[in-house]
Short mmCIF file of the C-alpha atoms (twelve columns), coordinates in Angstrom:
data_MODEL
# 
_entry.id   MODEL 
# 
loop_
_atom_site.group_PDB 
_atom_site.id 
_atom_site.type_symbol 
_atom_site.label_atom_id 
_atom_site.label_alt_id 
_atom_site.label_comp_id 
_atom_site.label_asym_id 
_atom_site.label_seq_id 
_atom_site.Cartn_x 
_atom_site.Cartn_y 
_atom_site.Cartn_z 
_atom_site.pdbx_PDB_model_num 
ATOM 1   C CA . MET A 1   -77.558 42.240 47.572 1 
ATOM 2   C CA . ALA A 2   -74.722 40.662 49.516 1 
ATOM 3   C CA . GLU A 3   -72.030 42.842 51.030 1 
ATOM 4   C CA . THR A 4   -69.363 41.015 49.019 1 
ATOM 5   C CA . ASP A 5   -70.980 41.440 45.583 1 
ATOM 6   C CA . GLY A 6   -68.561 44.259 44.706 1 
ATOM 7   C CA . ILE A 7   -65.525 42.147 45.549 1 
ATOM 8   C CA . LYS A 8   -64.402 39.794 42.789 1 
ATOM 9   C CA . GLN A 9   -62.750 37.257 45.039 1 
ATOM 10  C CA . ARG A 10  -62.012 37.488 48.739 1 
ATOM 11  C CA . LYS A 11  -58.601 36.242 49.767 1 
ATOM 12  C CA . ALA A 12  -58.592 34.008 52.815 1 
ATOM 13  C CA . LEU A 13  -56.588 34.947 55.887 1 
ATOM 14  C CA . LEU A 14  -53.861 32.300 55.959 1 
ATOM 15  C CA . THR A 15  -51.794 31.055 58.864 1 
ATOM 16  C CA . THR A 16  -48.038 30.961 58.337 1 
ATOM 17  C CA . ASN A 17  -48.168 27.253 57.503 1 
ATOM 18  C CA . GLN A 18  -51.031 27.859 55.051 1 
ATOM 19  C CA . GLN A 19  -48.974 30.631 53.432 1 
ATOM 20  C CA . ILE A 20  -46.146 28.142 52.857 1 
ATOM 21  C CA . GLU A 21  -48.591 25.624 51.367 1 
ATOM 22  C CA . HIS A 22  -50.091 28.324 49.136 1 
ATOM 23  C CA . LEU A 23  -46.645 29.255 47.813 1 
ATOM 24  C CA . LYS A 24  -45.878 25.584 47.168 1 
ATOM 25  C CA . SER A 25  -49.141 25.250 45.221 1 
ATOM 26  C CA . LYS A 26  -47.904 28.110 43.029 1 
ATOM 27  C CA . GLY A 27  -44.666 26.271 42.272 1 
ATOM 28  C CA . VAL A 28  -42.441 28.056 44.787 1 
ATOM 29  C CA . THR A 29  -39.719 25.739 46.095 1 
ATOM 30  C CA . PHE A 30  -37.911 25.747 49.424 1 
ATOM 31  C CA . LYS A 31  -34.408 24.588 48.539 1 
ATOM 32  C CA . LEU A 32  -32.501 27.839 49.168 1 
ATOM 33  C CA . CYS A 33  -34.566 28.520 52.277 1 
ATOM 34  C CA . SER A 34  -36.186 25.691 54.206 1 
ATOM 35  C CA . GLU A 35  -39.899 25.712 54.960 1 
ATOM 36  C CA . LYS A 36  -39.063 26.072 58.657 1 
ATOM 37  C CA . ASP A 37  -36.847 29.124 58.020 1 
ATOM 38  C CA . ALA A 38  -39.428 30.569 55.628 1 
ATOM 39  C CA . ALA A 39  -42.160 30.195 58.262 1 
ATOM 40  C CA . GLU A 40  -39.963 31.941 60.845 1 
ATOM 41  C CA . TYR A 41  -39.208 34.714 58.342 1 
ATOM 42  C CA . LEU A 42  -42.893 35.205 57.510 1 
ATOM 43  C CA . ALA A 43  -43.890 35.191 61.162 1 
ATOM 44  C CA . ASN A 44  -41.226 37.567 62.479 1 
ATOM 45  C CA . HIS A 45  -39.574 39.596 59.725 1 
ATOM 46  C CA . THR A 46  -42.113 40.427 57.038 1 
ATOM 47  C CA . TYR A 47  -45.671 39.661 56.003 1 
ATOM 48  C CA . PHE A 48  -46.977 37.430 53.268 1 
ATOM 49  C CA . PHE A 49  -48.537 40.083 51.007 1 
ATOM 50  C CA . LYS A 50  -45.295 42.041 50.837 1 
ATOM 51  C CA . ILE A 51  -42.951 39.161 50.072 1 
ATOM 52  C CA . ALA A 52  -45.402 37.422 47.732 1 
ATOM 53  C CA . ALA A 53  -45.588 40.592 45.615 1 
ATOM 54  C CA . TYR A 54  -42.090 39.880 44.270 1 
ATOM 55  C CA . ARG A 55  -43.490 36.804 42.474 1 
ATOM 56  C CA . ILE A 56  -44.618 39.066 39.643 1 
ATOM 57  C CA . LEU A 57  -40.979 39.310 38.552 1 
ATOM 58  C CA . PHE A 58  -40.859 35.608 37.705 1 
ATOM 59  C CA . GLU A 59  -42.217 33.672 34.750 1 
ATOM 60  C CA . LYS A 60  -45.177 31.334 35.014 1 
ATOM 61  C CA . ARG A 61  -45.621 28.070 33.177 1 
ATOM 62  C CA . ILE A 62  -48.219 28.106 30.426 1 
ATOM 63  C CA . GLY A 63  -50.164 24.931 29.725 1 
ATOM 64  C CA . GLY A 64  -49.574 21.422 30.883 1 
ATOM 65  C CA . GLN A 65  -49.717 19.861 34.316 1 
ATOM 66  C CA . TYR A 66  -48.032 22.841 36.040 1 
ATOM 67  C CA . ASP A 67  -49.950 25.605 34.271 1 
ATOM 68  C CA . GLY A 68  -49.796 28.872 36.211 1 
ATOM 69  C CA . GLN A 69  -46.969 27.797 38.513 1 
ATOM 70  C CA . TYR A 70  -43.794 29.835 38.755 1 
ATOM 71  C CA . VAL A 71  -40.676 28.729 36.896 1 
ATOM 72  C CA . ASN A 72  -37.548 28.228 39.032 1 
ATOM 73  C CA . LEU A 73  -38.799 30.383 41.894 1 
ATOM 74  C CA . ASP A 74  -37.527 29.554 45.353 1 
ATOM 75  C CA . PHE A 75  -38.552 31.269 48.590 1 
ATOM 76  C CA . GLY A 76  -34.872 32.195 48.962 1 
ATOM 77  C CA . HIS A 77  -35.237 34.374 45.849 1 
ATOM 78  C CA . LEU A 78  -38.216 36.194 47.373 1 
ATOM 79  C CA . LYS A 79  -36.310 36.679 50.610 1 
ATOM 80  C CA . ALA A 80  -33.272 38.061 48.745 1 
ATOM 81  C CA . LEU A 81  -35.446 40.496 46.797 1 
ATOM 82  C CA . ALA A 82  -37.114 41.705 50.003 1 
ATOM 83  C CA . SER A 83  -33.695 42.295 51.538 1 
ATOM 84  C CA . LEU A 84  -32.468 44.138 48.443 1 
ATOM 85  C CA . ASP A 85  -35.608 46.278 48.414 1 
ATOM 86  C CA . ARG A 86  -35.144 47.188 52.088 1 
ATOM 87  C CA . ASP A 87  -31.441 48.015 51.599 1 
ATOM 88  C CA . LEU A 88  -32.247 50.197 48.597 1 
ATOM 89  C CA . ARG A 89  -34.933 52.099 50.521 1 
ATOM 90  C CA . TYR A 90  -32.555 52.658 53.438 1 
ATOM 91  C CA . ALA A 91  -29.829 53.880 51.046 1 
ATOM 92  C CA . LEU A 92  -32.177 56.271 49.223 1 
ATOM 93  C CA . LEU A 93  -33.992 57.674 52.260 1 
ATOM 94  C CA . PRO A 94  -31.185 60.005 53.434 1 
ATOM 95  C CA . LEU A 95  -30.746 61.237 49.858 1 
ATOM 96  C CA . THR A 96  -34.438 61.978 49.435 1 
ATOM 97  C CA . LEU A 97  -34.550 63.765 52.797 1 
ATOM 98  C CA . ASP A 98  -31.610 65.943 51.701 1 
ATOM 99  C CA . VAL A 99  -33.306 66.742 48.391 1 
ATOM 100 C CA . GLU A 100 -36.534 67.642 50.191 1 
ATOM 101 C CA . HIS A 101 -34.677 69.896 52.647 1 
ATOM 102 C CA . ALA A 102 -32.796 71.623 49.814 1 
ATOM 103 C CA . ALA A 103 -36.061 72.232 47.924 1 
ATOM 104 C CA . ARG A 104 -37.766 73.690 51.006 1 
ATOM 105 C CA . THR A 105 -34.738 75.926 51.672 1 
ATOM 106 C CA . LYS A 106 -34.712 77.088 48.061 1 
ATOM 107 C CA . LEU A 107 -38.427 77.904 48.105 1 
ATOM 108 C CA . VAL A 108 -38.059 80.106 51.200 1 
ATOM 109 C CA . ARG A 109 -34.923 81.782 49.779 1 
ATOM 110 C CA . ILE A 110 -36.621 82.661 46.480 1 
ATOM 111 C CA . THR A 111 -39.730 83.875 48.301 1 
ATOM 112 C CA . THR A 112 -37.668 86.207 50.516 1 
ATOM 113 C CA . GLU A 113 -35.675 87.537 47.538 1 
ATOM 114 C CA . ARG A 114 -38.802 88.558 45.617 1 
ATOM 115 C CA . ASN A 115 -39.891 92.119 46.328 1 
ATOM 116 C CA . ASN A 116 -43.545 91.400 45.564 1 
ATOM 117 C CA . GLU A 117 -43.902 88.463 47.992 1 
ATOM 118 C CA . ASP A 118 -44.620 88.765 51.705 1 
ATOM 119 C CA . GLY A 119 -44.856 85.041 52.462 1 
ATOM 120 C CA . TYR A 120 -48.542 85.222 53.378 1 
ATOM 121 C CA . THR A 121 -50.127 86.196 50.060 1 
ATOM 122 C CA . ILE A 122 -48.517 83.290 48.225 1 
ATOM 123 C CA . ALA A 123 -49.890 80.785 50.748 1 
ATOM 124 C CA . ARG A 124 -53.370 82.323 50.497 1 
ATOM 125 C CA . ASP A 125 -53.203 82.375 46.679 1 
ATOM 126 C CA . TYR A 126 -51.982 78.775 46.576 1 
ATOM 127 C CA . MET A 127 -54.852 77.569 48.754 1 
ATOM 128 C CA . ALA A 128 -57.327 79.578 46.637 1 
ATOM 129 C CA . SER A 129 -55.936 77.985 43.458 1 
ATOM 130 C CA . LEU A 130 -56.853 74.477 44.614 1 
ATOM 131 C CA . ASN A 131 -60.128 72.851 43.675 1 
ATOM 132 C CA . HIS A 132 -62.538 72.162 46.524 1 
ATOM 133 C CA . SER A 133 -61.409 68.572 47.035 1 
ATOM 134 C CA . GLU A 134 -57.689 69.386 47.089 1 
ATOM 135 C CA . ARG A 135 -58.211 72.377 49.374 1 
ATOM 136 C CA . ARG A 136 -60.158 70.201 51.827 1 
ATOM 137 C CA . ARG A 137 -57.416 67.582 51.710 1 
ATOM 138 C CA . ARG A 138 -54.694 70.134 52.521 1 
ATOM 139 C CA . GLU A 139 -56.828 71.658 55.286 1 
ATOM 140 C CA . GLY A 140 -57.430 68.182 56.733 1 
ATOM 141 C CA . GLU A 141 -53.732 67.376 56.583 1 
ATOM 142 C CA . ILE A 142 -52.943 70.536 58.585 1 
ATOM 143 C CA . SER A 143 -55.878 70.126 60.958 1 
ATOM 144 C CA . MET A 144 -54.757 66.615 61.938 1 
ATOM 145 C CA . MET A 145 -51.506 68.115 63.191 1 
ATOM 146 C CA . SER A 146 -53.200 70.406 65.706 1 
ATOM 147 C CA . ARG A 147 -52.621 67.855 68.477 1 
ATOM 148 C CA . ASP A 148 -49.082 67.049 67.359 1 
ATOM 149 C CA . LEU A 149 -46.488 67.615 70.073 1 
ATOM 150 C CA . PHE A 150 -44.043 69.350 67.739 1 
ATOM 151 C CA . CYS A 151 -46.241 71.182 65.218 1 
ATOM 152 C CA . GLY A 152 -49.531 71.602 67.069 1 
ATOM 153 C CA . ASP A 153 -48.639 75.072 68.345 1 
ATOM 154 C CA . LEU A 154 -48.115 76.322 64.787 1 
ATOM 155 C CA . VAL A 155 -51.471 74.981 63.634 1 
ATOM 156 C CA . ARG A 156 -53.266 76.490 66.608 1 
ATOM 157 C CA . LYS A 157 -51.469 79.836 66.193 1 
ATOM 158 C CA . TYR A 158 -52.339 80.324 62.514 1 
ATOM 159 C CA . GLY A 159 -55.483 78.223 62.119 1 
ATOM 160 C CA . SER A 160 -56.291 78.009 58.438 1 
ATOM 161 C CA . PRO A 161 -53.537 77.112 55.941 1 
ATOM 162 C CA . ALA A 162 -54.588 80.191 53.937 1 
ATOM 163 C CA . ASP A 163 -53.575 82.359 56.923 1 
ATOM 164 C CA . MET A 164 -50.116 80.834 57.330 1 
ATOM 165 C CA . PRO A 165 -46.886 82.215 55.909 1 
ATOM 166 C CA . ILE A 166 -45.323 79.972 53.302 1 
ATOM 167 C CA . TRP A 167 -42.498 78.896 55.620 1 
ATOM 168 C CA . VAL A 168 -45.024 77.545 58.140 1 
ATOM 169 C CA . LEU A 169 -47.290 76.036 55.506 1 
ATOM 170 C CA . MET A 170 -44.512 74.083 53.847 1 
ATOM 171 C CA . GLU A 171 -43.191 72.893 57.217 1 
ATOM 172 C CA . LEU A 172 -46.570 71.355 57.989 1 
ATOM 173 C CA . PHE A 173 -47.221 69.914 54.533 1 
ATOM 174 C CA . SER A 174 -46.455 66.315 53.629 1 
ATOM 175 C CA . PHE A 175 -43.910 65.863 50.855 1 
ATOM 176 C CA . GLY A 176 -46.666 65.338 48.261 1 
ATOM 177 C CA . SER A 177 -48.412 68.568 49.218 1 
ATOM 178 C CA . PHE A 178 -45.094 70.414 49.365 1 
ATOM 179 C CA . ILE A 179 -44.091 69.451 45.836 1 
ATOM 180 C CA . ASP A 180 -47.487 70.637 44.607 1 
ATOM 181 C CA . LEU A 181 -46.823 73.987 46.318 1 
ATOM 182 C CA . TYR A 182 -43.336 74.008 44.756 1 
ATOM 183 C CA . LEU A 183 -44.834 73.590 41.286 1 
ATOM 184 C CA . TYR A 184 -47.404 76.321 42.006 1 
ATOM 185 C CA . CYS A 185 -44.585 78.706 42.933 1 
ATOM 186 C CA . ALA A 186 -42.562 77.728 39.844 1 
ATOM 187 C CA . GLU A 187 -45.539 78.538 37.628 1 
ATOM 188 C CA . ARG A 188 -46.409 81.714 39.561 1 
ATOM 189 C CA . TRP A 189 -42.887 83.036 39.077 1 
ATOM 190 C CA . GLY A 190 -42.297 81.564 35.605 1 
ATOM 191 C CA . ASN A 191 -39.268 79.718 37.002 1 
ATOM 192 C CA . GLU A 192 -38.367 76.971 34.519 1 
ATOM 193 C CA . GLU A 193 -35.592 75.582 36.718 1 
ATOM 194 C CA . MET A 194 -38.015 75.002 39.594 1 
ATOM 195 C CA . ARG A 195 -40.594 73.502 37.229 1 
ATOM 196 C CA . HIS A 196 -37.952 71.092 35.933 1 
ATOM 197 C CA . GLU A 197 -36.873 70.228 39.506 1 
ATOM 198 C CA . HIS A 198 -40.481 69.496 40.442 1 
ATOM 199 C CA . TYR A 199 -40.871 66.941 37.696 1 
# 
């Protein structure tokens, strides 16, 4: 059995000029942005797969000589959408970082205010609550940081995530793992506000 049997259709690696020709074959025009400027943009500012993904937002012709080609789509439109996407991400990033910091601060505050929490038991219980696959993923995430210049000392000091206090565990977790921990704590404490914030 050939190695490629599981792949429906391999996409060819295209040069910048071939990328332009491919877009033209799909009905993309180059009136708002010349082919030369588009080639420079593709070569130095973005990559084809990313910018071509915005095509999905445009209609395609159905039937006739131009079946499957995009309707009124110019490379300038794709370039504008890429720029808008980048600007939106840059505008939202500081906000999301502030929300993440506030959630981490809140989790530590609530943990310290609860008489029945010592910061260690909750981390151990959280790790024990995970299925085997998720536990291994979290352990791998932490283990990879053992050589990190900034966090490596913490990993080496505590070793297993189950042996870390919650404030160390959440500092080492990615955002996705942290929000899972946040939901675990919300459910552990029956805190509807935190559950709502998680979702």
